[in-house]
BAMAR-318830 format. One record per residue (C-alpha): x, z, y; residue number from 0; chain; residue in one letter. Coordinates in Angstrom, 2 decimals. Example, Ala and Ser with C-alpha at 12.3 -4.5 7.8 and 13.67 -1.06 7.14 Angstrom:
2
+---------+---------+---------+-----+-------+-----+
!      xx !      zz !      yy !   n ! chain ! res !
+---------+---------+---------+-----+-------+-----+
!   12.30 !    7.80 !   -4.50 !   0 !     A !   A !
!   13.67 !    7.14 !   -1.06 !   1 !     A !   S !
+---------+---------+---------+-----+-------+-----+
This chain:
352
+---------+---------+---------+-----+-------+-----+
!      xx !      zz !      yy !   n ! chain ! res !
+---------+---------+---------+-----+-------+-----+
!   40.42 !  160.70 !  113.27 !   0 !     A !   M !
!   37.83 !  159.74 !  109.95 !   1 !     A !   A !
!   37.32 !  156.89 !  107.06 !   2 !     A !   V !
!   33.84 !  156.50 !  105.96 !   3 !     A !   F !
!   33.53 !  155.85 !  102.13 !   4 !     A !   G !
!   30.22 !  154.89 !   99.56 !   5 !     A !   C !
!   29.46 !  158.32 !   98.03 !   6 !     A !   A !
!   29.49 !  156.62 !   94.53 !   7 !     A !   G !
!   32.67 !  154.35 !   93.61 !   8 !     A !   C !
!   35.36 !  156.07 !   97.06 !   9 !     A !   G !
!   35.63 !  152.49 !   97.90 !  10 !     A !   A !
!   37.10 !  152.82 !  102.39 !  11 !     A !   V !
!   34.15 !  151.17 !  104.33 !  12 !     A !   L !
!   35.26 !  151.91 !  107.94 !  13 !     A !   T !
!   38.27 !  151.87 !  109.42 !  14 !     A !   G !
!   39.54 !  154.75 !  111.06 !  15 !     A !   P !
!   37.41 !  155.94 !  113.86 !  16 !     A !   V !
!   37.49 !  159.19 !  116.23 !  17 !     A !   S !
!   33.25 !  161.21 !  117.08 !  18 !     A !   Q !
!   32.66 !  161.03 !  120.75 !  19 !     A !   V !
!   28.68 !  162.03 !  121.78 !  20 !     A !   A !
!   26.12 !  159.45 !  120.77 !  21 !     A !   L !
!   25.00 !  157.59 !  123.57 !  22 !     A !   P !
!   21.64 !  157.84 !  125.70 !  23 !     A !   V !
!   20.74 !  154.52 !  125.09 !  24 !     A !   H !
!   21.69 !  154.35 !  121.53 !  25 !     A !   A !
!   17.88 !  153.78 !  120.79 !  26 !     A !   H !
!   17.16 !  151.62 !  122.73 !  27 !     A !   Q !
!   14.89 !  148.27 !  123.45 !  28 !     A !   K !
!   16.03 !  146.35 !  126.78 !  29 !     A !   W !
!   13.95 !  143.00 !  127.15 !  30 !     A !   G !
!   12.92 !  140.07 !  125.22 !  31 !     A !   N !
!   15.50 !  138.00 !  123.88 !  32 !     A !   G !
!   17.72 !  139.61 !  125.74 !  33 !     A !   V !
!   21.22 !  140.14 !  123.52 !  34 !     A !   L !
!   23.45 !  143.44 !  123.59 !  35 !     A !   L !
!   26.82 !  144.07 !  122.84 !  36 !     A !   P !
!   27.76 !  146.35 !  120.81 !  37 !     A !   A !
!   26.62 !  150.02 !  121.78 !  38 !     A !   L !
!   29.60 !  151.69 !  120.13 !  39 !     A !   M !
!   32.82 !  150.70 !  121.33 !  40 !     A !   E !
!   35.89 !  150.23 !  119.05 !  41 !     A !   P !
!   37.92 !  153.20 !  116.46 !  42 !     A !   G !
!   34.26 !  155.95 !  117.13 !  43 !     A !   T !
!   31.36 !  157.00 !  115.98 !  44 !     A !   Y !
!   28.43 !  159.30 !  116.62 !  45 !     A !   A !
!   26.54 !  161.58 !  114.70 !  46 !     A !   V !
!   22.89 !  160.50 !  115.69 !  47 !     A !   D !
!   21.27 !  164.81 !  116.62 !  48 !     A !   P !
!   17.89 !  163.83 !  115.22 !  49 !     A !   E !
!   17.06 !  162.11 !  112.39 !  50 !     A !   P !
!   16.11 !  158.82 !  111.88 !  51 !     A !   S !
!   14.60 !  156.57 !  109.15 !  52 !     A !   G !
!   11.43 !  156.83 !  106.41 !  53 !     A !   P !
!    9.95 !  159.40 !  105.89 !  54 !     A !   P !
!    8.06 !  159.11 !  108.98 !  55 !     A !   W !
!    4.72 !  161.81 !  109.77 !  56 !     A !   R !
!    2.93 !  160.79 !  112.55 !  57 !     A !   L !
!    1.80 !  163.49 !  115.51 !  58 !     A !   W !
!   -0.97 !  164.59 !  114.20 !  59 !     A !   N !
!    0.26 !  165.62 !  110.59 !  60 !     A !   E !
!    3.17 !  167.31 !  112.37 !  61 !     A !   V !
!    1.49 !  169.42 !  114.63 !  62 !     A !   G !
!    3.38 !  171.72 !  117.65 !  63 !     A !   V !
!    4.72 !  174.08 !  116.29 !  64 !     A !   D !
!    6.83 !  171.97 !  113.92 !  65 !     A !   E !
!    6.93 !  169.27 !  116.26 !  66 !     A !   A !
!    8.75 !  171.84 !  118.80 !  67 !     A !   E !
!   11.05 !  173.63 !  115.81 !  68 !     A !   A !
!   12.42 !  170.48 !  115.70 !  69 !     A !   R !
!   12.74 !  170.29 !  119.80 !  70 !     A !   G !
!    9.89 !  168.08 !  120.74 !  71 !     A !   V !
!    7.69 !  169.83 !  123.19 !  72 !     A !   F !
!    5.20 !  166.50 !  123.79 !  73 !     A !   A !
!    3.29 !  164.09 !  121.35 !  74 !     A !   P !
!    5.40 !  161.37 !  120.70 !  75 !     A !   V !
!    4.03 !  158.68 !  118.14 !  76 !     A !   H !
!    5.68 !  160.26 !  114.98 !  77 !     A !   A !
!    8.73 !  162.16 !  114.35 !  78 !     A !   L !
!   11.70 !  160.90 !  111.28 !  79 !     A !   S !
!   12.30 !  163.00 !  108.64 !  80 !     A !   F !
!   14.89 !  160.83 !  107.40 !  81 !     A !   G !
!   18.82 !  161.34 !  107.33 !  82 !     A !   T !
!   21.03 !  161.83 !  110.43 !  83 !     A !   R !
!   22.68 !  159.02 !  110.59 !  84 !     A !   A !
!   26.12 !  158.51 !  111.45 !  85 !     A !   I !
!   26.52 !  154.78 !  114.00 !  86 !     A !   V !
!   29.72 !  153.42 !  114.29 !  87 !     A !   V !
!   30.88 !  149.62 !  115.75 !  88 !     A !   A !
!   30.08 !  146.49 !  113.28 !  89 !     A !   P !
!   33.80 !  145.94 !  114.07 !  90 !     A !   G !
!   34.64 !  148.26 !  112.19 !  91 !     A !   E !
!   32.51 !  147.85 !  109.09 !  92 !     A !   I !
!   34.91 !  147.06 !  105.59 !  93 !     A !   R !
!   33.83 !  146.00 !  102.34 !  94 !     A !   G !
!   30.50 !  145.83 !  102.76 !  95 !     A !   T !
!   28.28 !  142.79 !  101.94 !  96 !     A !   V !
!   24.38 !  142.02 !  102.74 !  97 !     A !   L !
!   21.31 !  143.01 !  101.05 !  98 !     A !   I !
!   19.61 !  139.83 !  100.95 !  99 !     A !   P !
!   16.53 !  140.99 !  100.56 ! 100 !     A !   E !
!   15.97 !  143.11 !  103.29 ! 101 !     A !   R !
!   17.46 !  141.35 !  105.90 ! 102 !     A !   C !
!   14.05 !  141.10 !  107.92 ! 103 !     A !   G !
!   14.63 !  140.48 !  112.08 ! 104 !     A !   G !
!   11.40 !  140.35 !  114.86 ! 105 !     A !   Y !
!   13.06 !  137.51 !  116.46 ! 106 !     A !   C !
!   17.02 !  136.50 !  116.88 ! 107 !     A !   C !
!   18.88 !  138.67 !  114.32 ! 108 !     A !   G !
!   18.29 !  141.74 !  111.84 ! 109 !     A !   L !
!   16.22 !  144.69 !  112.85 ! 110 !     A !   D !
!   17.23 !  147.03 !  110.12 ! 111 !     A !   G !
!   12.61 !  147.54 !  109.43 ! 112 !     A !   S !
!   13.46 !  147.33 !  105.47 ! 113 !     A !   D !
!   15.66 !  149.64 !  104.92 ! 114 !     A !   G !
!   19.26 !  149.30 !  104.76 ! 115 !     A !   P !
!   21.06 !  146.26 !  104.85 ! 116 !     A !   N !
!   24.55 !  146.02 !  103.73 ! 117 !     A !   L !
!   25.83 !  146.79 !  100.52 ! 118 !     A !   A !
!   29.31 !  148.76 !   99.26 ! 119 !     A !   C !
!   30.37 !  144.96 !   98.06 ! 120 !     A !   E !
!   32.37 !  146.79 !   94.94 ! 121 !     A !   Q !
!   29.48 !  148.51 !   93.27 ! 122 !     A !   C !
!   26.44 !  147.23 !   95.26 ! 123 !     A !   E !
!   25.00 !  150.89 !   96.52 ! 124 !     A !   R !
!   23.21 !  150.19 !   99.82 ! 125 !     A !   P !
!   25.18 !  152.74 !  102.16 ! 126 !     A !   V !
!   24.34 !  151.21 !  106.06 ! 127 !     A !   A !
!   21.91 !  149.27 !  108.06 ! 128 !     A !   T !
!   22.80 !  146.52 !  110.64 ! 129 !     A !   R !
!   21.53 !  145.65 !  113.18 ! 130 !     A !   I !
!   21.65 !  142.99 !  115.52 ! 131 !     A !   D !
!   18.88 !  141.45 !  116.32 ! 132 !     A !   D !
!   17.85 !  140.19 !  120.17 ! 133 !     A !   C !
!   16.41 !  143.78 !  123.03 ! 134 !     A !   S !
!   19.07 !  146.37 !  120.56 ! 135 !     A !   L !
!   21.59 !  147.76 !  120.74 ! 136 !     A !   W !
!   24.50 !  145.75 !  117.82 ! 137 !     A !   Q !
!   25.35 !  148.95 !  115.84 ! 138 !     A !   A !
!   26.15 !  150.10 !  112.12 ! 139 !     A !   V !
!   24.44 !  152.60 !  111.30 ! 140 !     A !   W !
!   25.69 !  154.57 !  107.89 ! 141 !     A !   L !
!   23.22 !  156.93 !  105.28 ! 142 !     A !   D !
!   24.81 !  160.02 !  105.51 ! 143 !     A !   P !
!   23.76 !  160.61 !  101.63 ! 144 !     A !   H !
!   25.63 !  156.95 !  100.72 ! 145 !     A !   A !
!   28.74 !  157.92 !  102.06 ! 146 !     A !   V !
!   31.68 !  160.51 !  101.93 ! 147 !     A !   H !
!   33.38 !  161.35 !  105.31 ! 148 !     A !   R !
!   37.69 !  160.27 !  104.28 ! 149 !     A !   L !
!   40.78 !  162.09 !  106.06 ! 150 !     A !   P !
!   42.25 !  159.54 !  108.11 ! 151 !     A !   A !
!   45.92 !  158.94 !  108.81 ! 152 !     A !   V !
!   46.72 !  160.09 !  112.20 ! 153 !     A !   G !
!   46.37 !  162.83 !  114.26 ! 154 !     A !   P !
!   43.52 !  163.06 !  116.20 ! 155 !     A !   A !
!   42.46 !  162.36 !  119.16 ! 156 !     A !   P !
!   42.75 !  164.78 !  122.47 ! 157 !     A !   E !
!   40.09 !  165.42 !  124.68 ! 158 !     A !   T !
!   40.48 !  163.42 !  127.25 ! 159 !     A !   V !
!   40.15 !  165.68 !  131.01 ! 160 !     A !   S !
!   37.91 !  165.11 !  133.64 ! 161 !     A !   W !
!   41.18 !  163.97 !  135.56 ! 162 !     A !   K !
!   41.76 !  162.03 !  133.53 ! 163 !     A !   A !
!   38.67 !  160.22 !  132.66 ! 164 !     A !   L !
!   37.72 !  160.14 !  136.38 ! 165 !     A !   A !
!   40.83 !  157.60 !  136.43 ! 166 !     A !   R !
!   40.74 !  155.65 !  132.85 ! 167 !     A !   E !
!   36.88 !  155.14 !  133.06 ! 168 !     A !   L !
!   35.13 !  152.37 !  134.29 ! 169 !     A !   Q !
!   32.03 !  152.33 !  135.88 ! 170 !     A !   D !
!   29.22 !  150.17 !  134.97 ! 171 !     A !   T !
!   28.44 !  147.30 !  137.34 ! 172 !     A !   P !
!   24.69 !  148.57 !  137.99 ! 173 !     A !   P !
!   23.49 !  144.06 !  137.44 ! 174 !     A !   V !
!   24.66 !  141.76 !  134.85 ! 175 !     A !   E !
!   24.46 !  137.94 !  135.43 ! 176 !     A !   E !
!   21.91 !  136.25 !  135.09 ! 177 !     A !   P !
!   20.94 !  138.96 !  138.27 ! 178 !     A !   E !
!   19.33 !  141.37 !  136.27 ! 179 !     A !   Y !
!   19.90 !  145.67 !  137.05 ! 180 !     A !   W !
!   22.12 !  147.12 !  133.86 ! 181 !     A !   S !
!   20.91 !  148.15 !  130.78 ! 182 !     A !   A !
!   23.13 !  150.66 !  130.68 ! 183 !     A !   R !
!   22.55 !  151.67 !  134.33 ! 184 !     A !   C !
!   18.48 !  151.95 !  133.00 ! 185 !     A !   A !
!   19.11 !  154.22 !  130.53 ! 186 !     A !   A !
!   21.53 !  156.74 !  132.03 ! 187 !     A !   A !
!   19.00 !  156.57 !  134.58 ! 188 !     A !   A !
!   15.64 !  156.93 !  132.66 ! 189 !     A !   G !
!   17.54 !  160.25 !  131.02 ! 190 !     A !   A !
!   18.53 !  161.80 !  133.98 ! 191 !     A !   A !
!   15.37 !  161.33 !  135.49 ! 192 !     A !   L !
!   13.63 !  163.47 !  133.27 ! 193 !     A !   A !
!   16.50 !  166.15 !  133.45 ! 194 !     A !   H !
!   15.67 !  165.82 !  137.43 ! 195 !     A !   L !
!   12.27 !  165.96 !  137.29 ! 196 !     A !   L !
!   12.33 !  169.12 !  135.27 ! 197 !     A !   A !
!   14.64 !  171.04 !  137.80 ! 198 !     A !   A !
!   12.39 !  170.19 !  141.36 ! 199 !     A !   S !
!    9.59 !  172.18 !  139.51 ! 200 !     A !   A !
!    7.62 !  169.92 !  141.18 ! 201 !     A !   G !
!    8.64 !  170.29 !  144.51 ! 202 !     A !   T !
!    9.72 !  167.41 !  146.85 ! 203 !     A !   H !
!   13.64 !  165.93 !  146.09 ! 204 !     A !   V !
!   14.96 !  165.03 !  148.67 ! 205 !     A !   A !
!   17.70 !  162.06 !  147.87 ! 206 !     A !   V !
!   20.88 !  161.66 !  149.99 ! 207 !     A !   P !
!   21.06 !  157.88 !  151.61 ! 208 !     A !   D !
!   22.98 !  154.84 !  149.35 ! 209 !     A !   G !
!   23.42 !  154.68 !  145.96 ! 210 !     A !   L !
!   21.48 !  157.75 !  145.09 ! 211 !     A !   V !
!   18.10 !  157.71 !  146.72 ! 212 !     A !   A !
!   18.25 !  153.19 !  145.29 ! 213 !     A !   D !
!   19.28 !  154.82 !  142.27 ! 214 !     A !   T !
!   16.16 !  157.89 !  142.39 ! 215 !     A !   F !
!   14.71 !  158.03 !  145.83 ! 216 !     A !   G !
!   11.76 !  155.27 !  144.54 ! 217 !     A !   R !
!   10.93 !  157.46 !  140.77 ! 218 !     A !   A !
!   11.08 !  160.14 !  142.84 ! 219 !     A !   L !
!    9.09 !  159.97 !  145.48 ! 220 !     A !   D !
!    5.93 !  158.36 !  143.54 ! 221 !     A !   A !
!    5.96 !  160.89 !  140.35 ! 222 !     A !   L !
!    6.77 !  164.07 !  142.57 ! 223 !     A !   L !
!    3.94 !  165.23 !  145.89 ! 224 !     A !   P !
!    5.78 !  165.11 !  149.12 ! 225 !     A !   S !
!    6.44 !  168.39 !  151.28 ! 226 !     A !   G !
!    7.91 !  169.45 !  154.38 ! 227 !     A !   P !
!   10.51 !  172.17 !  152.38 ! 228 !     A !   L !
!   12.06 !  169.46 !  149.94 ! 229 !     A !   P !
!   15.04 !  170.62 !  146.70 ! 230 !     A !   K !
!   17.88 !  169.07 !  147.79 ! 231 !     A !   T !
!   20.24 !  166.56 !  145.15 ! 232 !     A !   V !
!   24.01 !  165.79 !  145.44 ! 233 !     A !   A !
!   26.43 !  164.51 !  143.39 ! 234 !     A !   L !
!   29.14 !  167.05 !  142.16 ! 235 !     A !   A !
!   31.98 !  166.54 !  140.12 ! 236 !     A !   G !
!   35.34 !  166.29 !  139.23 ! 237 !     A !   P !
!   36.97 !  163.60 !  141.86 ! 238 !     A !   V !
!   34.46 !  164.97 !  143.91 ! 239 !     A !   L !
!   34.78 !  167.85 !  147.03 ! 240 !     A !   P !
!   32.06 !  170.22 !  146.89 ! 241 !     A !   D !
!   29.18 !  170.19 !  148.47 ! 242 !     A !   P !
!   28.34 !  171.90 !  151.99 ! 243 !     A !   D !
!   25.68 !  172.96 !  152.26 ! 244 !     A !   P !
!   25.45 !  173.62 !  147.76 ! 245 !     A !   A !
!   22.77 !  171.94 !  146.60 ! 246 !     A !   P !
!   19.72 !  173.24 !  145.37 ! 247 !     A !   D !
!   20.69 !  170.35 !  142.09 ! 248 !     A !   I !
!   23.64 !  169.17 !  141.49 ! 249 !     A !   S !
!   24.15 !  165.46 !  139.34 ! 250 !     A !   L !
!   27.41 !  165.63 !  137.35 ! 251 !     A !   V !
!   28.75 !  163.57 !  135.28 ! 252 !     A !   P !
!   28.27 !  164.26 !  131.02 ! 253 !     A !   Q !
!   31.77 !  163.26 !  129.39 ! 254 !     A !   H !
!   31.36 !  160.69 !  127.28 ! 255 !     A !   P !
!   33.72 !  162.29 !  124.41 ! 256 !     A !   Q !
!   32.21 !  166.19 !  123.97 ! 257 !     A !   T !
!   28.71 !  165.20 !  125.60 ! 258 !     A !   G !
!   29.13 !  168.42 !  127.86 ! 259 !     A !   K !
!   28.29 !  168.41 !  131.04 ! 260 !     A !   A !
!   30.87 !  169.36 !  134.38 ! 261 !     A !   W !
!   30.04 !  172.47 !  135.53 ! 262 !     A !   Q !
!   30.19 !  172.46 !  139.39 ! 263 !     A !   P !
!   31.63 !  176.43 !  141.22 ! 264 !     A !   S !
!   28.63 !  176.63 !  142.75 ! 265 !     A !   G !
!   25.63 !  177.54 !  141.88 ! 266 !     A !   T !
!   21.77 !  175.46 !  140.90 ! 267 !     A !   G !
!   20.36 !  173.74 !  138.59 ! 268 !     A !   T !
!   23.16 !  170.63 !  136.69 ! 269 !     A !   T !
!   21.15 !  167.45 !  136.00 ! 270 !     A !   V !
!   23.81 !  165.53 !  133.49 ! 271 !     A !   P !
!   24.34 !  161.21 !  134.20 ! 272 !     A !   L !
!   26.57 !  159.11 !  131.84 ! 273 !     A !   A !
!   29.91 !  159.62 !  132.94 ! 274 !     A !   A !
!   30.51 !  155.56 !  133.40 ! 275 !     A !   D !
!   26.82 !  155.55 !  136.29 ! 276 !     A !   M !
!   27.54 !  158.39 !  137.59 ! 277 !     A !   W !
!   31.43 !  156.97 !  138.71 ! 278 !     A !   M !
!   29.12 !  154.14 !  139.88 ! 279 !     A !   H !
!   26.99 !  156.35 !  142.24 ! 280 !     A !   L !
!   29.65 !  158.69 !  143.35 ! 281 !     A !   A !
!   31.63 !  154.56 !  144.43 ! 282 !     A !   G !
!   35.19 !  156.06 !  142.51 ! 283 !     A !   Y !
!   36.26 !  152.44 !  141.65 ! 284 !     A !   H !
!   35.68 !  150.33 !  144.68 ! 285 !     A !   E !
!   35.66 !  146.98 !  143.84 ! 286 !     A !   R !
!   38.48 !  145.13 !  146.52 ! 287 !     A !   L !
!   36.53 !  143.18 !  149.36 ! 288 !     A !   P !
!   38.89 !  140.55 !  149.72 ! 289 !     A !   V !
!   40.99 !  138.39 !  147.01 ! 290 !     A !   P !
!   43.77 !  140.57 !  145.23 ! 291 !     A !   V !
!   46.10 !  137.33 !  145.87 ! 292 !     A !   T !
!   45.86 !  135.85 !  148.90 ! 293 !     A !   G !
!   44.05 !  136.30 !  151.69 ! 294 !     A !   G !
!   41.75 !  136.04 !  154.23 ! 295 !     A !   L !
!   41.96 !  134.46 !  157.80 ! 296 !     A !   P !
!   41.66 !  137.27 !  160.73 ! 297 !     A !   D !
!   38.81 !  138.91 !  161.16 ! 298 !     A !   G !
!   36.68 !  138.35 !  158.29 ! 299 !     A !   V !
!   35.57 !  140.79 !  155.90 ! 300 !     A !   L !
!   33.92 !  139.93 !  152.95 ! 301 !     A !   R !
!   33.92 !  140.46 !  149.09 ! 302 !     A !   D !
!   35.20 !  137.20 !  147.50 ! 303 !     A !   N !
!   33.50 !  136.73 !  145.06 ! 304 !     A !   P !
!   29.84 !  137.98 !  146.18 ! 305 !     A !   L !
!   28.82 !  140.16 !  144.47 ! 306 !     A !   P !
!   25.45 !  139.87 !  141.83 ! 307 !     A !   L !
!   22.03 !  141.33 !  143.58 ! 308 !     A !   H !
!   19.25 !  141.88 !  141.60 ! 309 !     A !   P !
!   16.00 !  140.49 !  141.10 ! 310 !     A !   R !
!   13.71 !  143.51 !  142.24 ! 311 !     A !   G !
!   13.96 !  147.00 !  143.14 ! 312 !     A !   P !
!   16.56 !  149.36 !  140.23 ! 313 !     A !   F !
!   13.91 !  150.34 !  137.39 ! 314 !     A !   R !
!   14.78 !  153.83 !  134.98 ! 315 !     A !   P !
!   14.25 !  152.74 !  131.08 ! 316 !     A !   D !
!   10.45 !  154.06 !  131.14 ! 317 !     A !   W !
!   11.34 !  154.97 !  127.18 ! 318 !     A !   G !
!   14.90 !  156.60 !  127.53 ! 319 !     A !   V !
!   12.83 !  158.79 !  130.02 ! 320 !     A !   F !
!   10.02 !  159.84 !  128.34 ! 321 !     A !   L !
!   12.10 !  160.12 !  125.06 ! 322 !     A !   H !
!   14.03 !  162.57 !  127.45 ! 323 !     A !   T !
!   11.15 !  164.86 !  128.62 ! 324 !     A !   L !
!    9.45 !  164.97 !  125.12 ! 325 !     A !   A !
!   12.76 !  167.31 !  124.47 ! 326 !     A !   R !
!   12.90 !  169.61 !  127.46 ! 327 !     A !   L !
!   10.89 !  172.93 !  127.02 ! 328 !     A !   P !
!    9.82 !  172.33 !  130.99 ! 329 !     A !   A !
!    7.59 !  169.49 !  129.36 ! 330 !     A !   V !
!    5.04 !  171.97 !  128.14 ! 331 !     A !   R !
!    3.63 !  172.85 !  132.46 ! 332 !     A !   Q !
!    0.94 !  171.16 !  133.26 ! 333 !     A !   P !
!    2.15 !  169.52 !  135.86 ! 334 !     A !   W !
!    5.06 !  167.84 !  134.16 ! 335 !     A !   L !
!    3.45 !  167.02 !  130.74 ! 336 !     A !   R !
!    1.43 !  165.03 !  133.09 ! 337 !     A !   R !
!    3.71 !  162.96 !  133.93 ! 338 !     A !   I !
!    4.77 !  162.28 !  131.15 ! 339 !     A !   Y !
!    1.53 !  161.61 !  129.77 ! 340 !     A !   D !
!    0.64 !  158.88 !  132.43 ! 341 !     A !   D !
!    4.27 !  156.91 !  131.58 ! 342 !     A !   V !
!    3.51 !  157.27 !  128.30 ! 343 !     A !   K !
!   -0.25 !  155.59 !  129.41 ! 344 !     A !   D !
!    1.07 !  153.09 !  131.82 ! 345 !     A !   H !
!    4.16 !  152.34 !  131.13 ! 346 !     A !   P !
!    4.85 !  150.05 !  132.58 ! 347 !     A !   Y !
!    3.20 !  150.67 !  136.60 ! 348 !     A !   A !
!    5.53 !  151.70 !  139.71 ! 349 !     A !   P !
!    8.49 !  152.93 !  139.15 ! 350 !     A !   P !
!    9.01 !  151.91 !  135.76 ! 351 !     A !   F !
+---------+---------+---------+-----+-------+-----+
């Protein structure tokens, strides 16, 4: 556990928080006028593995060699040479005040474009950036140069085992009101799709029927050539029996605390997928098709209430897809680089 305090005066700025992996949708922009909830769960914080914020340098200024040393292997508009920010839920913040002249936003709230917009209430030092504009996940990003970590009272929470995680973690509903695909699902699928393409080596990929095909089949068919000997994909994880025969590519859950992917017993390539999305595809938390109390007439079996139905086919998030693919060394291969460039130039073309 930790508490973050002001580096200037020592005032406490957060409640006790424990570190978890940065969610895959942390920098996602979703929809237009859509109000997204808090990025982080209560009592948690994450550290962005990449610098964020100003100063920025355009791709042509950075150059290929320096970009690859930063872990970016395909052209992006610009790279940040700022700091690795620390993110918490807005409800974890204590003892801060807004900086009025830095409260710019695009539409419905604060977007952080004016720099740090929260100051320490005690010494007025800028310490963090509050984000709550529409289409962005609500969060507070602490400036690591303006805060320091203080020890918190109480033991650090233990890492939840995969078995316990399978019991406790709730899957993400794929469709939300008003009949839109879940932003979290789209982000998780976008990141996993980038890994699936890299694992395919440019070969056609066959996915199992059902939810996996609904999520990835359309995109893989659109982006990869057809062929008589496709690579096989299957879900593998702590609540499923080992696939038989073993697939060429295994879709495995990624631990939300550590960020590490589950490792299957067999050989082959693993593709990480956000654990809540993986739980949905695995069908581990099946919704009861009848009311919890009462019942339905004999011979009748139906969902009650009826499940939400989306307005169109599932579309992985193209922004998360490009962000992930640009950071995979495999994107330097000509066939995969062509896919990257095509999606970058035409982001709203099928399957996105």
